[in-house]
C-alpha positions in Angstrom: -9.4 0.4 -2.7 -13.2 0.9 -3.0 -15.0 3.0 -0.6 -16.8 6.4 -0.3 -15.0 9.6 -1.3 -16.7 11.3 1.6 -15.1 9.5 4.5 -16.5 12.1 6.9 -19.0 13.4 4.8 -21.8 14.6 2.8 -24.4 17.1 3.8 -26.7 14.7 5.6 -26.4 14.8 9.4 -26.3 11.6 11.5 -28.2 11.6 14.7 -27.0 9.9 18.0 -29.6 7.2 17.5 -28.0 6.2 14.2 -24.6 6.2 15.8 -25.6 3.7 18.4 -25.9 0.7 16.0 -22.7 1.5 14.1 -20.2 -1.2 14.9 -16.9 -1.6 13.1 -16.8 -4.4 10.5 -13.8 -6.6 10.0 -13.2 -4.8 6.5 -13.3 -1.4 8.3 -10.7 -2.5 11.0 -8.4 -3.9 8.3 -8.7 -0.6 6.4 -7.8 1.4 9.5 -5.0 -1.0 10.5 -3.7 -0.7 6.8 -3.7 3.2 7.1 -1.6 2.9 10.3 0.8 0.5 8.7 1.3 2.3 5.5 1.5 6.1 6.5 5.2 6.7 7.2 6.3 8.3 10.6 6.6 12.1 10.8 5.0 15.1 12.6 2.9 16.1 9.7 1.6 12.6 9.0 1.0 11.9 12.7 -1.1 15.1 12.9 -3.2 14.1 9.8 -3.6 10.5 11.1 -4.9 11.9 14.4 -7.4 14.1 12.5 -8.4 11.1 10.3 -9.1 8.8 13.3 -10.8 11.5 15.3 -13.2 12.2 12.4 -14.0 8.5 12.0 -14.5 7.8 15.7 -16.4 11.0 16.4 -19.0 9.6 14.0 -18.7 6.0 15.3 -17.6 6.1 18.9 -18.4 2.5 19.5 -16.1 1.4 16.7 -13.1 2.7 18.5 -13.7 0.1 21.1 -14.0 -2.5 18.4 -10.9 -1.5 16.5 -8.8 -1.5 19.7 -9.7 -5.2 20.2 -9.0 -5.9 16.7 -5.7 -4.1 16.9 -4.6 -5.9 20.1 -5.4 -9.3 18.4 -3.3 -8.4 15.4 -0.3 -7.3 17.5 -0.6 -10.4 19.7 -0.7 -12.7 16.7 2.4 -11.1 15.1 4.3 -10.1 18.2 7.5 -11.7 16.9 7.4 -10.0 13.6 9.7 -6.9 12.9 6.8 -5.1 11.4 4.9 -4.7 14.6 7.4 -2.4 16.3 6.7 0.6 14.1 3.0 -0.1 14.4 3.3 -0.1 18.2 5.2 3.0 18.1 2.5 4.7 15.9 -0.2 3.6 18.3 1.5 5.2 21.3 2.0 8.4 19.4 -1.4 8.6 17.6 -4.1 6.3 18.9 -3.3 6.3 22.7 -3.8 9.9 23.2 -7.0 9.8 21.1 -8.3 6.9 23.2 -7.7 9.2 26.3 -9.7 11.9 24.5 -12.6 9.6 23.9 -12.3 8.1 27.4 -11.7 4.5 26.2 -9.7 3.8 29.3 -9.6 0.1 29.8 -8.9 -0.9 26.3 -6.4 1.9 26.0 -4.5 0.6 28.9 -4.4 -3.0 27.6 -3.1 -1.8 24.2 -0.7 0.6 25.9 0.9 -2.3 27.8 1.2 -4.6 24.8 2.8 -1.8 22.6 5.1 -1.0 25.5 6.2 -4.6 25.8 7.0 -4.5 22.0 8.8 -1.2 22.1 10.8 -1.7 25.3 10.8 -5.3 26.3 13.6 -4.9 28.9 11.8 -2.0 30.7 8.5 -3.8 30.6 10.1 -6.9 32.2 11.5 -4.6 34.9 8.2 -3.0 35.8 6.4 -6.3 35.6 8.9 -7.6 38.4 8.4 -4.5 40.5 4.6 -5.1 40.3 5.0 -8.8 41.2 7.2 -7.9 44.2 4.6 -5.4 45.4 1.8 -7.9 45.0 3.7 -10.4 47.1 4.6 -7.9 49.9 1.3 -6.0 50.0 -1.4 -8.8 49.6 -2.2 -8.9 53.3 -2.3 -5.2 53.6 -4.7 -4.9 50.6 -7.0 -7.7 52.0 -7.2 -5.9 55.3 -8.0 -2.5 53.8 -10.7 -4.1 51.6 -12.3 -5.8 54.7 -12.2 -2.4 56.7 -13.8 -0.4 53.8 -16.4 -3.1 53.2 -17.4 -3.3 56.9 -17.7 0.5 57.1 -19.9 0.7 54.0 -22.2 -2.0 55.3 -22.5 -0.4 58.7 -23.4 2.9 56.9 -26.0 1.2 54.8 -24.3 2.0 51.5 -25.0 -0.5 48.8 -21.6 -0.8 47.1 -18.8 -3.1 45.9 -15.3 -2.5 47.3 -12.4 -3.8 45.3 -9.0 -2.7 44.0 -6.5 -3.4 41.2 -3.0 -2.9 40.3 -2.4 -0.3 37.8 -1.2 -1.2 34.3 2.5 -1.8 33.5 2.7 1.2 31.1 1.1 3.7 33.5 3.5 2.5 36.3 6.5 2.9 34.0 5.3 6.4 33.2 5.2 7.2 37.0 8.6 5.6 37.5 10.1 7.7 34.7 8.6 10.8 36.1 9.9 10.1 39.5 13.4 9.4 38.1 13.3 12.9 36.4 12.1 14.6 39.6 14.1 12.7 42.2 16.8 10.1 41.5 15.8 6.5 42.5 12.5 7.8 44.2 10.7 4.8 45.5 7.3 3.8 44.3 4.4 4.1 47.0 1.6 1.7 47.1 -0.9 4.4 45.8 1.4 4.7 42.7 0.6 1.1 41.7 -2.7 0.1 43.4 -6.0 1.9 43.7 -9.1 0.8 45.7 -12.5 1.5 44.3 -15.9 1.9 45.8 -18.6 1.3 43.2 -22.0 2.4 44.4 -25.0 0.3 43.1 -27.4 3.1 43.0 -26.7 5.6 40.2 -27.1 8.6 42.5 -24.2 10.9 42.3 -24.9 12.6 45.7 -24.3 9.2 47.4 -20.7 9.5 46.1 -20.3 12.5 48.3 -22.1 10.9 51.3 -19.6 8.0 51.0 -16.7 10.4 50.9 -17.8 12.3 53.9 -18.0 9.0 55.9 -14.6 8.0 54.9 -13.1 11.4 55.6 -14.7 11.5 59.0 -13.5 8.0 59.9 -9.9 8.2 58.5 -7.4 10.9 57.7 -7.4 12.3 54.0 -4.5 13.9 52.3 -6.0 17.2 51.0 -3.4 17.6 48.4 -4.4 14.4 46.6 -8.1 15.0 46.5 -9.8 15.5 43.2 -13.5 16.0 42.4 -14.1 14.8 38.9 -17.8 14.5 39.4 -18.6 18.1 39.7 -15.7 19.0 37.3 -15.4 15.9 35.0 -12.3 15.5 32.8 -12.6 16.7 29.2 -13.2 13.2 28.0 -16.3 12.9 30.5 -14.5 10.7 33.2 -16.3 11.1 36.6 -15.1 9.9 39.9 -14.0 11.2 43.3 -10.3 10.6 43.9 -9.1 10.7 47.5 -6.1 9.4 49.5 -6.5 8.1 53.1 -4.1 7.2 55.9 -4.6 5.2 59.1 -7.1 2.8 57.5 -5.6 -0.1 59.1 -4.3 0.1 62.8 -0.6 -0.1 63.0 0.1 0.5 59.3 0.1 4.1 58.2 0.4 3.5 54.4 -1.6 6.0 52.4 -4.1 4.5 50.0 -5.7 5.9 46.9 -9.4 5.5 46.6 -11.9 6.1 43.8 -15.6 6.5 44.5 -18.1 6.4 41.7 -21.5 5.1 40.6 -22.0 2.0 38.6 -22.6 4.0 35.3 -19.5 6.1 36.0 -17.5 2.9 36.4 -18.9 1.6 33.1 -17.7 4.9 31.5 -14.3 4.5 33.2 -14.0 1.0 31.8 -15.4 1.5 28.4 -15.6 5.2 27.8 -17.9 7.0 25.5 -18.8 3.8 23.7 -20.8 2.6 26.7 -22.8 5.7 26.9 -23.8 5.5 23.3 -25.5 2.3 24.3 -27.2 4.1 27.1 -29.2 6.2 24.6 -31.2 3.1 23.8 -34.4 2.3 25.9 -34.7 2.7 29.6 -31.0 3.1 30.5 -31.0 6.5 28.9 -32.9 7.7 31.9 -30.0 6.5 34.2 -27.6 8.9 32.7 -26.6 12.0 34.6 -27.0 15.5 33.1 -23.3 15.6 32.5 -23.2 12.3 30.7 -26.2 13.3 28.5 -24.4 16.5 27.5 -21.3 14.6 26.7 -23.3 12.3 24.3 -25.0 15.3 22.8 -21.6 17.0 22.4 -20.2 14.2 20.4 -23.4 13.9 18.3 -23.1 17.5 17.5 -19.4 17.3 16.8 -20.1 14.4 14.3 -22.7 16.6 12.5 -20.1 19.4 12.3 -17.4 17.1 10.9 -19.8 15.7 8.3 -20.7 19.1 7.0 -17.1 19.4 5.8 -16.8 16.6 3.2 -13.2 15.4 2.8 -11.2 12.3 1.6 -8.1 10.9 3.1 -5.6 9.3 0.7 -1.8 8.5 0.6 1.1 9.0 -1.8 2.8 5.8 -2.8 5.7 6.9 -0.5 3.5 6.8 2.5 2.6 10.5 3.1 -1.0 11.2 4.0 -3.2 13.8 2.3 -6.5 15.4 3.2 -8.4 16.8 0.2 -11.9 18.1 -0.3 -14.5 15.4 -1.0 -14.9 14.8 -4.7 -11.3 15.5 -5.5 -9.8 13.8 -8.5 -6.4 12.1 -9.1 -5.4 15.3 -11.0 -6.2 17.4 -7.9 -4.0 15.1 -6.0 -1.1 15.6 -8.4 -1.5 19.4 -8.0 -1.6 19.1 -4.2 1.8 17.3 -4.3 3.3 19.9 -6.5 2.1 22.2 -9.3 4.7 20.9 -11.8 3.6 17.3 -11.1 0.0 18.3 -11.9 1.1 20.0 -15.1 3.1 17.0 -16.2 0.8 14.2 -15.0 -0.5 11.8 -17.7 -2.2 9.1 -15.6 -2.1 7.5 -12.2 -1.5 4.2 -10.5 -4.1 3.8 -7.7 -3.5 0.7 -5.5 -1.3 -0.6 -8.3 -3.9 -0.2 -11.0 -3.8 2.3 -13.9 -6.5 5.0 -13.6 -7.5 8.2 -15.5 -6.6 11.5 -13.8 -10.4 12.5 -13.9 -11.3 9.7 -11.5 -12.4 10.6 -8.0 -10.2 9.6 -5.1 -11.6 7.0 -2.7 -10.8 6.8 1.0 -7.4 5.2 1.7 -6.3 5.2 -2.0 -2.6 4.8 -2.5 -1.7 6.9 -5.4 1.3 7.3 -7.7 1.3 9.9 -10.4 2.9 9.0 -13.8 4.4 12.0 -15.7 4.2 12.5 -19.5 7.1 10.8 -21.3 9.6 13.3 -22.6 9.3 13.8 -26.3 12.2 12.6 -28.2 13.9 15.1 -30.6 14.4 13.8 -34.3 
């Protein structure tokens, strides 16, 4: 496979402005998919795969969003194939946690659900039915709550959108599994599967707290479920106020989960860091909060740090992943596998083609080392 031997590398640093326009090509997505498919399961390989993709997407955050869309399209097109099950499993182990780290929430949830349906179709069907039952039984309540919140915000002169959505199948299943471990047959509550959102039109974080105060003064908040992710954002940059209210609708004392955030915070929650990379272009950059600007600057700096350490990732023909210094040769690879293999190596097969041991390794190369033929005795 052709490519650069410094996957993350070289000494030249890349600025945030350069990263903005870096979108994943079809060729790149196919290469990354091929890496996921070829590397065999195992703790060591999973760890290296995580390092590999973290290095790639630290430099090109927007390309993670592109790759997830490509990945979902591939899985959907080959859902009946036996080959997609190990791919789905590898996604949930390697890429899903990485998506959480980068804050690519919406695409992550969609890919999680798809992989869950492939991995555990019966459990997926069960949770889907639970959600459908809740949708039928709670539709009127949700409509009434939305009306109450919308009227209150309008009366308080707060420009916003009030809406809600059911949580994704995989995340609901995780909640069910946790409840089963904590308390046998513990029932799901509405706030386990549905969250209301108030999205403020003005990107002024203080308005989030003004909105929260109005809600807490009007209804009855549950203190134990309150979280301030605006003053203390999640490590991936996610910002929002989470609160839980009771007695929102007269006669129905069901607690509801409510998220309060600005439009730019909601963009981040939907698309993650990738959306904020785009904010660094033009006038939208001025709309970013200080925290958001620091997050973008952090990943730009992280990318520069990663690039200062030139490495190349390649695979053995058996599917093990290796990370070697940039500029390493096929002979270096042989010695990395085992000293004796390096001593006995005569040539190599790279992606099925014979190569000299002195050739440099390229990103994603699949390598088989050929030993010297034993000398026949006369």
